[in-house]
C-alpha positions in Angstrom: 0.0 0.0 0.0 2.1 3.0 1.2 5.7 3.5 0.4 8.4 5.9 1.6 10.7 7.6 -1.0 14.1 9.0 -0.6 13.7 11.6 -3.3 11.2 13.2 -5.7 12.0 11.9 -9.1 10.7 9.7 -12.0 7.1 8.6 -11.7 6.6 10.4 -8.4 7.8 13.8 -9.7 5.6 13.4 -12.8 2.6 12.6 -10.7 3.1 15.7 -8.5 3.8 18.0 -11.4 0.6 16.9 -13.3 -1.8 17.6 -10.5 -3.8 20.8 -10.9 -4.5 21.0 -7.1 -2.6 20.4 -3.9 -3.1 21.1 -0.3 -0.8 22.6 2.4 -1.1 22.0 6.1 0.7 23.9 8.9 0.2 24.6 12.6 1.6 26.8 15.3 3.6 25.3 18.2 0.9 26.1 20.7 -1.3 23.1 21.5 -4.4 25.2 21.3 -3.3 26.9 18.1 -5.2 26.9 14.8 -4.3 24.2 12.3 -4.4 25.5 8.8 -5.2 23.5 5.7 -5.3 25.3 2.3 -6.0 24.3 -1.3 -3.6 25.6 -3.9 -4.1 25.7 -7.6 -3.4 27.8 -10.7 -1.4 26.1 -13.3 2.3 27.1 -13.3 2.3 28.2 -9.6 4.1 25.1 -8.4 7.6 23.8 -9.2 9.9 20.9 -8.2 13.3 22.6 -7.8 15.3 19.4 -7.2 14.9 15.9 -5.7 14.1 17.2 -2.2 13.0 20.8 -2.8 9.6 22.1 -3.9 8.2 25.7 -4.2 5.0 27.4 -4.9 3.8 31.0 -5.3 2.0 32.5 -2.4 -0.6 34.8 -3.9 -3.0 37.4 -2.4 -5.7 36.0 -0.2 -7.7 36.7 2.9 -5.2 35.4 5.5 -1.6 34.4 5.8 -1.7 31.4 8.2 0.9 29.4 6.3 3.4 32.3 6.2 2.9 32.8 10.0 3.3 29.2 10.9 6.4 28.8 8.7 7.9 31.9 10.3 7.3 30.5 13.7 8.4 26.8 13.3 8.8 25.8 9.6 6.7 22.7 9.7 4.6 22.0 6.6 3.0 19.1 4.8 2.0 19.2 1.1 -0.5 16.7 -0.3 -1.6 15.7 -3.8 -4.5 13.4 -4.6 -5.2 11.7 -7.9 -8.7 12.7 -8.9 -8.2 11.1 -12.3 -6.4 7.9 -13.3 -5.0 5.4 -10.9 -5.7 6.2 -7.2 -2.8 7.7 -5.4 -2.1 10.2 -2.6 1.4 11.7 -2.1 2.4 13.6 1.0 5.7 15.5 1.5 6.4 16.4 5.1 9.1 18.9 5.5 10.4 22.3 6.5 9.3 25.4 4.7 10.2 29.0 4.4 8.5 32.0 3.0 10.9 33.9 0.7 9.6 37.5 0.5 9.9 39.9 -2.4 12.9 41.7 -0.8 14.9 38.6 -0.3 18.0 38.3 -2.6 16.9 34.8 -3.6 13.4 35.9 -4.8 14.1 36.7 -8.4 16.1 33.5 -9.0 13.3 31.4 -7.5 10.8 33.3 -9.6 12.6 32.0 -12.7 11.2 28.5 -11.9 7.6 29.7 -12.7 7.7 30.8 -16.4 4.2 29.6 -17.2 2.2 32.0 -15.0 1.8 35.7 -15.1 2.5 36.5 -11.4 1.6 40.2 -11.9 -2.0 39.2 -12.2 -2.3 37.5 -8.8 -0.8 39.7 -6.1 2.3 37.7 -5.5 3.3 38.0 -1.8 6.1 35.4 -1.4 7.5 32.1 -2.7 7.1 29.2 -0.3 10.1 26.9 -0.5 9.8 23.4 1.1 12.6 21.0 1.8 11.3 17.4 2.0 12.1 15.3 5.1 9.6 12.5 4.6 8.0 11.6 1.2 5.2 9.0 1.3 2.4 7.8 -0.9 -0.7 5.8 -0.1 -3.5 4.1 -2.0 -6.1 6.8 -2.4 -8.9 4.2 -2.9 -11.5 6.4 -1.3 -10.6 9.6 -3.2 -13.4 10.3 -5.7 -12.9 10.5 -9.5 -13.4 14.1 -10.6 -12.8 15.9 -13.8 -10.5 19.0 -14.0 -12.0 21.4 -16.5 -9.8 24.5 -16.1 -8.5 27.0 -13.6 -10.9 29.7 -12.5 -10.0 33.1 -13.8 -11.5 35.0 -10.8 -8.3 35.4 -8.8 -6.4 36.9 -11.7 -9.3 39.2 -12.5 -9.6 40.4 -8.9 -5.9 41.1 -8.3 -4.6 42.2 -11.7 -6.0 45.6 -11.0 -3.7 46.1 -7.9 -0.3 47.7 -7.8 2.1 47.4 -4.9 0.6 50.3 -3.0 -3.0 49.3 -3.4 -2.2 45.6 -2.6 -0.4 46.7 0.6 -3.5 48.8 1.5 -5.8 45.8 0.8 -3.7 43.6 3.1 -3.5 46.2 5.8 -7.4 46.2 6.0 -7.5 42.4 6.4 -7.5 41.2 10.0 -5.3 38.1 9.5 -2.6 39.1 7.0 0.0 40.8 9.2 -0.9 38.7 12.1 -2.3 35.1 12.2 -5.5 33.9 13.8 -3.4 33.0 16.8 -1.5 36.3 17.0 1.7 35.2 15.2 3.6 37.5 12.9 2.3 36.9 9.3 3.1 38.8 6.1 5.4 41.8 6.7 3.7 45.0 5.6 3.9 47.1 3.6 4.9 44.8 0.8 8.4 45.5 -0.7 8.2 46.8 -4.2 7.7 44.1 -6.9 10.1 44.0 -9.8 7.8 41.5 -11.5 
């Protein structure tokens, strides 16, 4: 049934890269803290950087729980499910980091995402994950579903924002600069984008 892998390559890498949707899970260290689970989509916003390193683009949204949890403790799990084809679930448990727009590594990392127009989505950071445990499982109970296309709503909503208006939007949101549990979230105002 389940198998542990030493690296992300071959069939495993192909499976991960073909999925149009994945999930991220993080939590604060506090026992009574809020566990966060988020769906991530948009073709071109995810990349396998090497056999143990993955990254995805962190776009504008209504909170920044993942960023806050990573800033506090770095723990993250990514999960992909096969909604088409043979059943499969892949989880990557690892350590993550939010690389913000003013980080010297940001532009180089951005080069791994050539197939998406990041200026349309309010790019806040790039989440980089170093895999520690890579496992799959059967996925027999995951339903078969059809992927039609990405929704265009996110791009339509945030394409009209510039750095200043995006920072103002985030400043109005209760859980962007600070998480639900009071942890530091996204640093504001956003550094200027060179995208």
